[in-house]
DOPA-47784 format. One record per residue (C-alpha): residue in one letter; x, y, z. Coordinates in pm, whole numbers, plus 50000, padded with zeros to 5 digits. Layout:
% residues N
<aa: A | c1: X | c2: Y | c3: Z>
...
END
This chain:
% residues 306
<aa: X | c1: 20559 | c2: 13260 | c3: 13366>
<aa: X | c1: 20305 | c2: 13537 | c3: 13292>
<aa: X | c1: 20174 | c2: 13743 | c3: 13589>
<aa: X | c1: 19884 | c2: 13543 | c3: 13551>
<aa: X | c1: 20014 | c2: 13221 | c3: 13594>
<aa: X | c1: 20194 | c2: 13355 | c3: 13886>
<aa: X | c1: 19861 | c2: 13459 | c3: 14046>
<aa: X | c1: 19699 | c2: 13162 | c3: 13983>
<aa: X | c1: 20009 | c2: 12932 | c3: 14129>
<aa: X | c1: 19970 | c2: 13132 | c3: 14455>
<aa: X | c1: 19619 | c2: 13054 | c3: 14498>
<aa: X | c1: 19645 | c2: 12683 | c3: 14415>
<aa: X | c1: 19581 | c2: 12510 | c3: 14737>
<aa: X | c1: 19686 | c2: 12119 | c3: 14787>
<aa: X | c1: 19415 | c2: 11880 | c3: 14906>
<aa: X | c1: 19581 | c2: 11816 | c3: 15209>
<aa: X | c1: 19632 | c2: 12184 | c3: 15313>
<aa: X | c1: 19282 | c2: 12191 | c3: 15390>
<aa: X | c1: 19375 | c2: 12072 | c3: 15736>
<aa: X | c1: 19388 | c2: 12439 | c3: 15852>
<aa: X | c1: 19047 | c2: 12453 | c3: 15817>
<aa: X | c1: 18927 | c2: 12128 | c3: 15999>
<aa: X | c1: 18804 | c2: 12122 | c3: 16350>
<aa: X | c1: 19038 | c2: 11836 | c3: 16443>
<aa: X | c1: 19335 | c2: 11783 | c3: 16210>
<aa: X | c1: 19414 | c2: 11439 | c3: 16324>
<aa: X | c1: 19078 | c2: 11329 | c3: 16183>
<aa: X | c1: 19186 | c2: 11513 | c3: 15874>
<aa: X | c1: 19479 | c2: 11324 | c3: 15800>
<aa: X | c1: 19259 | c2: 10996 | c3: 15822>
<aa: X | c1: 19167 | c2: 11135 | c3: 15450>
<aa: X | c1: 19526 | c2: 11068 | c3: 15343>
<aa: X | c1: 19626 | c2: 10709 | c3: 15429>
<aa: X | c1: 19583 | c2: 10544 | c3: 15090>
<aa: X | c1: 19935 | c2: 10569 | c3: 14891>
<aa: X | c1: 19771 | c2: 10707 | c3: 14581>
<aa: X | c1: 19558 | c2: 10983 | c3: 14746>
<aa: X | c1: 19746 | c2: 11248 | c3: 14554>
<aa: X | c1: 19599 | c2: 11123 | c3: 14233>
<aa: X | c1: 19305 | c2: 11013 | c3: 14366>
<aa: X | c1: 19104 | c2: 11068 | c3: 14674>
<aa: X | c1: 18720 | c2: 10957 | c3: 14788>
<aa: X | c1: 18537 | c2: 11003 | c3: 15130>
<aa: X | c1: 18219 | c2: 11041 | c3: 15259>
<aa: X | c1: 18053 | c2: 11409 | c3: 15292>
<aa: X | c1: 17923 | c2: 11295 | c3: 15629>
<aa: X | c1: 18250 | c2: 11272 | c3: 15754>
<aa: X | c1: 18390 | c2: 11608 | c3: 15590>
<aa: X | c1: 18076 | c2: 11785 | c3: 15723>
<aa: X | c1: 18172 | c2: 11649 | c3: 16082>
<aa: X | c1: 18533 | c2: 11793 | c3: 16091>
<aa: X | c1: 18542 | c2: 12071 | c3: 15822>
<aa: X | c1: 18478 | c2: 12477 | c3: 15924>
<aa: X | c1: 18248 | c2: 12644 | c3: 15662>
<aa: X | c1: 18246 | c2: 12848 | c3: 15508>
<aa: X | c1: 18564 | c2: 12800 | c3: 15332>
<aa: X | c1: 18772 | c2: 13061 | c3: 15192>
<aa: X | c1: 18783 | c2: 13100 | c3: 14809>
<aa: X | c1: 19052 | c2: 12875 | c3: 14690>
<aa: X | c1: 19207 | c2: 12649 | c3: 14375>
<aa: X | c1: 19312 | c2: 12325 | c3: 14345>
<aa: X | c1: 19513 | c2: 12167 | c3: 14070>
<aa: X | c1: 19287 | c2: 11817 | c3: 14066>
<aa: X | c1: 18926 | c2: 11789 | c3: 13984>
<aa: X | c1: 18663 | c2: 11746 | c3: 14252>
<aa: X | c1: 18315 | c2: 11645 | c3: 14238>
<aa: X | c1: 18053 | c2: 11555 | c3: 14509>
<aa: X | c1: 17736 | c2: 11343 | c3: 14490>
<aa: X | c1: 17477 | c2: 11400 | c3: 14749>
<aa: X | c1: 17283 | c2: 11130 | c3: 14814>
<aa: X | c1: 17049 | c2: 11346 | c3: 15096>
<aa: X | c1: 17079 | c2: 11673 | c3: 15258>
<aa: X | c1: 17217 | c2: 11998 | c3: 15052>
<aa: X | c1: 17486 | c2: 12216 | c3: 15011>
<aa: X | c1: 17605 | c2: 12533 | c3: 14848>
<aa: X | c1: 17910 | c2: 12568 | c3: 14629>
<aa: X | c1: 18014 | c2: 12879 | c3: 14431>
<aa: X | c1: 18184 | c2: 12817 | c3: 14090>
<aa: X | c1: 18332 | c2: 13157 | c3: 14022>
<aa: X | c1: 18110 | c2: 13407 | c3: 14092>
<aa: X | c1: 17789 | c2: 13183 | c3: 14036>
<aa: X | c1: 17603 | c2: 13021 | c3: 14321>
<aa: X | c1: 17466 | c2: 12632 | c3: 14300>
<aa: X | c1: 17243 | c2: 12525 | c3: 14567>
<aa: X | c1: 17295 | c2: 12150 | c3: 14557>
<aa: X | c1: 16990 | c2: 11887 | c3: 14659>
<aa: X | c1: 16971 | c2: 11536 | c3: 14694>
<aa: X | c1: 17040 | c2: 11292 | c3: 14435>
<aa: X | c1: 17247 | c2: 11554 | c3: 14231>
<aa: X | c1: 17642 | c2: 11603 | c3: 14149>
<aa: X | c1: 17804 | c2: 11918 | c3: 14153>
<aa: X | c1: 18148 | c2: 11951 | c3: 13919>
<aa: X | c1: 18476 | c2: 12162 | c3: 13970>
<aa: X | c1: 18722 | c2: 12145 | c3: 13719>
<aa: X | c1: 19101 | c2: 12194 | c3: 13827>
<aa: X | c1: 19210 | c2: 12573 | c3: 13882>
<aa: X | c1: 18858 | c2: 12702 | c3: 13902>
<aa: X | c1: 18825 | c2: 12955 | c3: 14203>
<aa: X | c1: 18550 | c2: 12806 | c3: 14416>
<aa: X | c1: 18394 | c2: 12835 | c3: 14735>
<aa: X | c1: 18183 | c2: 12581 | c3: 14988>
<aa: X | c1: 17992 | c2: 12789 | c3: 15186>
<aa: X | c1: 17677 | c2: 12564 | c3: 15302>
<aa: X | c1: 17620 | c2: 12186 | c3: 15440>
<aa: X | c1: 17341 | c2: 12078 | c3: 15583>
<aa: X | c1: 17416 | c2: 11854 | c3: 15902>
<aa: X | c1: 17202 | c2: 11576 | c3: 15752>
<aa: X | c1: 17425 | c2: 11567 | c3: 15437>
<aa: X | c1: 17548 | c2: 11242 | c3: 15305>
<aa: X | c1: 17706 | c2: 11112 | c3: 15006>
<aa: X | c1: 18077 | c2: 11121 | c3: 14848>
<aa: X | c1: 18350 | c2: 11367 | c3: 14790>
<aa: X | c1: 18614 | c2: 11269 | c3: 14524>
<aa: X | c1: 18917 | c2: 11451 | c3: 14372>
<aa: X | c1: 19152 | c2: 11323 | c3: 14108>
<aa: X | c1: 19422 | c2: 11419 | c3: 13910>
<aa: X | c1: 19349 | c2: 11389 | c3: 13540>
<aa: X | c1: 19660 | c2: 11252 | c3: 13432>
<aa: X | c1: 19543 | c2: 10927 | c3: 13596>
<aa: X | c1: 19356 | c2: 10898 | c3: 13240>
<aa: X | c1: 19696 | c2: 10916 | c3: 13043>
<aa: X | c1: 19666 | c2: 10519 | c3: 13004>
<aa: X | c1: 19664 | c2: 10304 | c3: 12696>
<aa: X | c1: 19292 | c2: 10269 | c3: 12752>
<aa: X | c1: 19161 | c2: 10628 | c3: 12771>
<aa: X | c1: 19289 | c2: 10928 | c3: 12654>
<aa: X | c1: 19268 | c2: 11282 | c3: 12719>
<aa: X | c1: 19075 | c2: 11432 | c3: 12440>
<aa: X | c1: 18755 | c2: 11247 | c3: 12601>
<aa: X | c1: 18734 | c2: 11532 | c3: 12836>
<aa: X | c1: 18571 | c2: 11776 | c3: 12577>
<aa: X | c1: 18306 | c2: 11488 | c3: 12571>
<aa: X | c1: 18148 | c2: 11603 | c3: 12918>
<aa: X | c1: 17996 | c2: 11964 | c3: 12944>
<aa: X | c1: 17979 | c2: 11925 | c3: 13333>
<aa: X | c1: 18387 | c2: 11937 | c3: 13328>
<aa: X | c1: 18437 | c2: 12205 | c3: 13097>
<aa: X | c1: 18570 | c2: 12564 | c3: 13253>
<aa: X | c1: 18234 | c2: 12719 | c3: 13138>
<aa: X | c1: 18022 | c2: 12451 | c3: 13135>
<aa: X | c1: 17685 | c2: 12407 | c3: 13381>
<aa: X | c1: 17829 | c2: 12191 | c3: 13688>
<aa: X | c1: 17547 | c2: 12039 | c3: 13811>
<aa: X | c1: 17385 | c2: 11703 | c3: 13715>
<aa: X | c1: 17038 | c2: 11580 | c3: 13891>
<aa: X | c1: 16999 | c2: 11219 | c3: 13866>
<aa: X | c1: 16681 | c2: 11025 | c3: 13810>
<aa: X | c1: 16580 | c2: 10753 | c3: 14069>
<aa: X | c1: 16645 | c2: 10489 | c3: 13768>
<aa: X | c1: 17050 | c2: 10607 | c3: 13766>
<aa: X | c1: 17066 | c2: 10598 | c3: 14151>
<aa: X | c1: 17146 | c2: 10206 | c3: 14209>
<aa: X | c1: 17402 | c2: 10273 | c3: 13921>
<aa: X | c1: 17585 | c2: 10543 | c3: 14066>
<aa: X | c1: 17594 | c2: 10413 | c3: 14400>
<aa: X | c1: 17756 | c2: 10083 | c3: 14292>
<aa: X | c1: 18011 | c2: 10277 | c3: 14131>
<aa: X | c1: 18115 | c2: 10499 | c3: 14430>
<aa: X | c1: 18109 | c2: 10205 | c3: 14667>
<aa: X | c1: 18350 | c2: 10088 | c3: 14454>
<aa: X | c1: 18546 | c2: 10346 | c3: 14415>
<aa: X | c1: 18554 | c2: 10415 | c3: 14805>
<aa: X | c1: 18661 | c2: 10002 | c3: 14840>
<aa: X | c1: 18961 | c2: 10070 | c3: 14607>
<aa: X | c1: 19049 | c2: 10380 | c3: 14754>
<aa: X | c1: 19076 | c2: 10172 | c3: 15122>
<aa: X | c1: 19254 | c2: 09907 | c3: 14993>
<aa: X | c1: 19524 | c2: 10136 | c3: 14849>
<aa: X | c1: 19660 | c2: 09914 | c3: 14581>
<aa: X | c1: 19847 | c2: 10120 | c3: 14338>
<aa: X | c1: 19804 | c2: 09865 | c3: 14068>
<aa: X | c1: 19453 | c2: 09958 | c3: 14093>
<aa: X | c1: 19451 | c2: 10317 | c3: 13948>
<aa: X | c1: 19336 | c2: 10189 | c3: 13619>
<aa: X | c1: 19051 | c2: 10022 | c3: 13762>
<aa: X | c1: 18980 | c2: 10373 | c3: 13915>
<aa: X | c1: 19025 | c2: 10566 | c3: 13580>
<aa: X | c1: 18780 | c2: 10282 | c3: 13438>
<aa: X | c1: 18520 | c2: 10303 | c3: 13698>
<aa: X | c1: 18562 | c2: 10707 | c3: 13649>
<aa: X | c1: 18495 | c2: 10699 | c3: 13286>
<aa: X | c1: 18205 | c2: 10492 | c3: 13323>
<aa: X | c1: 18035 | c2: 10741 | c3: 13560>
<aa: X | c1: 18111 | c2: 11024 | c3: 13354>
<aa: X | c1: 17950 | c2: 10827 | c3: 13066>
<aa: X | c1: 17653 | c2: 10749 | c3: 13260>
<aa: X | c1: 17612 | c2: 11104 | c3: 13378>
<aa: X | c1: 17638 | c2: 11249 | c3: 13023>
<aa: X | c1: 17311 | c2: 11171 | c3: 12921>
<aa: X | c1: 17147 | c2: 11370 | c3: 13229>
<aa: X | c1: 17388 | c2: 11650 | c3: 13196>
<aa: X | c1: 17256 | c2: 12018 | c3: 13075>
<aa: X | c1: 17315 | c2: 12069 | c3: 12739>
<aa: X | c1: 17503 | c2: 12394 | c3: 12704>
<aa: X | c1: 17257 | c2: 12567 | c3: 12467>
<aa: X | c1: 17014 | c2: 12550 | c3: 12743>
<aa: X | c1: 17224 | c2: 12758 | c3: 12983>
<aa: X | c1: 17113 | c2: 13105 | c3: 12881>
<aa: X | c1: 16772 | c2: 13203 | c3: 12736>
<aa: X | c1: 16844 | c2: 13551 | c3: 12617>
<aa: X | c1: 17089 | c2: 13766 | c3: 12446>
<aa: X | c1: 17138 | c2: 13979 | c3: 12813>
<aa: X | c1: 17211 | c2: 13665 | c3: 12970>
<aa: X | c1: 17451 | c2: 13512 | c3: 12704>
<aa: X | c1: 17640 | c2: 13843 | c3: 12733>
<aa: X | c1: 17654 | c2: 13833 | c3: 13120>
<aa: X | c1: 17799 | c2: 13463 | c3: 13124>
<aa: X | c1: 18059 | c2: 13523 | c3: 12863>
<aa: X | c1: 18133 | c2: 13861 | c3: 13096>
<aa: X | c1: 18175 | c2: 13626 | c3: 13401>
<aa: X | c1: 18361 | c2: 13367 | c3: 13228>
<aa: X | c1: 18595 | c2: 13615 | c3: 13106>
<aa: X | c1: 18637 | c2: 13771 | c3: 13449>
<aa: X | c1: 18738 | c2: 13434 | c3: 13590>
<aa: X | c1: 19014 | c2: 13372 | c3: 13317>
<aa: X | c1: 19136 | c2: 13731 | c3: 13233>
<aa: X | c1: 19079 | c2: 13930 | c3: 13583>
<aa: X | c1: 19468 | c2: 13966 | c3: 13620>
<aa: X | c1: 19518 | c2: 14065 | c3: 13254>
<aa: X | c1: 19238 | c2: 14348 | c3: 13212>
<aa: X | c1: 19240 | c2: 14612 | c3: 13454>
<aa: X | c1: 18888 | c2: 14746 | c3: 13397>
<aa: X | c1: 18547 | c2: 14699 | c3: 13242>
<aa: X | c1: 18649 | c2: 14871 | c3: 12933>
<aa: X | c1: 18901 | c2: 14639 | c3: 12863>
<aa: X | c1: 18663 | c2: 14342 | c3: 12902>
<aa: X | c1: 18388 | c2: 14512 | c3: 12706>
<aa: X | c1: 18624 | c2: 14535 | c3: 12396>
<aa: X | c1: 18765 | c2: 14189 | c3: 12411>
<aa: X | c1: 18383 | c2: 14100 | c3: 12429>
<aa: X | c1: 18349 | c2: 14311 | c3: 12114>
<aa: X | c1: 18050 | c2: 14525 | c3: 12253>
<aa: X | c1: 18044 | c2: 14889 | c3: 12414>
<aa: X | c1: 18087 | c2: 14975 | c3: 12802>
<aa: X | c1: 17725 | c2: 15106 | c3: 12791>
<aa: X | c1: 17566 | c2: 14783 | c3: 12641>
<aa: X | c1: 17786 | c2: 14563 | c3: 12893>
<aa: X | c1: 17653 | c2: 14730 | c3: 13140>
<aa: X | c1: 17274 | c2: 14709 | c3: 13031>
<aa: X | c1: 17278 | c2: 14363 | c3: 12960>
<aa: X | c1: 17445 | c2: 14298 | c3: 13331>
<aa: X | c1: 17223 | c2: 14509 | c3: 13505>
<aa: X | c1: 16895 | c2: 14360 | c3: 13333>
<aa: X | c1: 17029 | c2: 14021 | c3: 13386>
<aa: X | c1: 17191 | c2: 14040 | c3: 13771>
<aa: X | c1: 17068 | c2: 14387 | c3: 13919>
<aa: X | c1: 17412 | c2: 14462 | c3: 13953>
<aa: X | c1: 17703 | c2: 14663 | c3: 13716>
<aa: X | c1: 17994 | c2: 14547 | c3: 13529>
<aa: X | c1: 18204 | c2: 14696 | c3: 13770>
<aa: X | c1: 18004 | c2: 14523 | c3: 14050>
<aa: X | c1: 18097 | c2: 14210 | c3: 13918>
<aa: X | c1: 18477 | c2: 14288 | c3: 13883>
<aa: X | c1: 18491 | c2: 14384 | c3: 14229>
<aa: X | c1: 18336 | c2: 14067 | c3: 14309>
<aa: X | c1: 18584 | c2: 13851 | c3: 14111>
<aa: X | c1: 18883 | c2: 14094 | c3: 14275>
<aa: X | c1: 18789 | c2: 14058 | c3: 14619>
<aa: X | c1: 18774 | c2: 13643 | c3: 14553>
<aa: X | c1: 19112 | c2: 13674 | c3: 14413>
<aa: X | c1: 19241 | c2: 13884 | c3: 14726>
<aa: X | c1: 19076 | c2: 13641 | c3: 14986>
<aa: X | c1: 19233 | c2: 13353 | c3: 14795>
<aa: X | c1: 19613 | c2: 13515 | c3: 14767>
<aa: X | c1: 19554 | c2: 13615 | c3: 15156>
<aa: X | c1: 19440 | c2: 13271 | c3: 15264>
<aa: X | c1: 19656 | c2: 13025 | c3: 15054>
<aa: X | c1: 19990 | c2: 13232 | c3: 14973>
<aa: X | c1: 20246 | c2: 13385 | c3: 15147>
<aa: X | c1: 20241 | c2: 13685 | c3: 14943>
<aa: X | c1: 20289 | c2: 14030 | c3: 15174>
<aa: X | c1: 19955 | c2: 14237 | c3: 15165>
<aa: X | c1: 20137 | c2: 14515 | c3: 14932>
<aa: X | c1: 20210 | c2: 14213 | c3: 14693>
<aa: X | c1: 19878 | c2: 14083 | c3: 14708>
<aa: X | c1: 19748 | c2: 14463 | c3: 14643>
<aa: X | c1: 19989 | c2: 14466 | c3: 14336>
<aa: X | c1: 19868 | c2: 14145 | c3: 14204>
<aa: X | c1: 19485 | c2: 14271 | c3: 14175>
<aa: X | c1: 19583 | c2: 14585 | c3: 14046>
<aa: X | c1: 19584 | c2: 14808 | c3: 14330>
<aa: X | c1: 19845 | c2: 15062 | c3: 14343>
<aa: X | c1: 19956 | c2: 15049 | c3: 14698>
<aa: X | c1: 19850 | c2: 14893 | c3: 15040>
<aa: X | c1: 19673 | c2: 15183 | c3: 15184>
<aa: X | c1: 19455 | c2: 15176 | c3: 14855>
<aa: X | c1: 19396 | c2: 14794 | c3: 14890>
<aa: X | c1: 19290 | c2: 14814 | c3: 15262>
<aa: X | c1: 19020 | c2: 15087 | c3: 15185>
<aa: X | c1: 18887 | c2: 14875 | c3: 14907>
<aa: X | c1: 18933 | c2: 14524 | c3: 15066>
<aa: X | c1: 18736 | c2: 14658 | c3: 15391>
<aa: X | c1: 18483 | c2: 14844 | c3: 15244>
<aa: X | c1: 18384 | c2: 14508 | c3: 15058>
<aa: X | c1: 18438 | c2: 14270 | c3: 15339>
<aa: X | c1: 18409 | c2: 14458 | c3: 15670>
<aa: X | c1: 18771 | c2: 14335 | c3: 15728>
<aa: X | c1: 19112 | c2: 14487 | c3: 15685>
<aa: X | c1: 19354 | c2: 14260 | c3: 15478>
<aa: X | c1: 19573 | c2: 14185 | c3: 15788>
<aa: X | c1: 19239 | c2: 14077 | c3: 15991>
<aa: X | c1: 19119 | c2: 13827 | c3: 15725>
<aa: X | c1: 19427 | c2: 13693 | c3: 15682>
<aa: X | c1: 19432 | c2: 13638 | c3: 16057>
<aa: X | c1: 19095 | c2: 13502 | c3: 16072>
<aa: X | c1: 19083 | c2: 13134 | c3: 16142>
END
């Protein structure tokens, strides 16, 4: 197993482990009553908002996640990019993507879902279909806004999925995968095409750099390596990123390293020295200075924070 794979596994969070971040863990257990909750789960955002502690620390899961906000609003981060999500909007997070949920308005309503992609390994549905949906791509635009005409269709699908989950019959998993596929096909027509995500050369390169950071941060220790990976000069990379974000390439690298460090500190049992090594810091003290300078907390204080 490569160093990257070891770190990714260390930062994976089983959905049930989120009980550590809820106000009343006994209520959280209600979300896992269905016998197939490890393959598919659906719950209302109202329930989650009432019991969860926000903001959540950065984490990854090995299941695909998505939410539909019927009313209210929220802010999710997919990697370094933050997305304000408003009413009648869906937000998608593919498995293994580092993400953060920072804000949910008190009046939020809608649904949260997660599912294991293996439920699509049936005689009717093949995994190759994932390439059809840009919102499920690791580097795709994760937000889909719904027109009013689509709301009744989407609501009906979510209500059916919610009913099936509560009944909890394992024989109905193929029905679940069928409804999910129907939902994604309905949403495909409203998804943002990849070519509309960036509008100029600097923005395109910045996006490619962010994508490279989330995929290869454990493999390349500095910005020069990423510039070589992207086949551009260090200075040109910096100019483009500064023009797009107002930050340097090194600033974005630091932000990703901090996200990864937070995930490792909260989700793994690695020692602080091991976390330091995983993100390329020479020793415990060097990592502690780096972490405190960028978060205001020592690694030990952050890990102990509830």
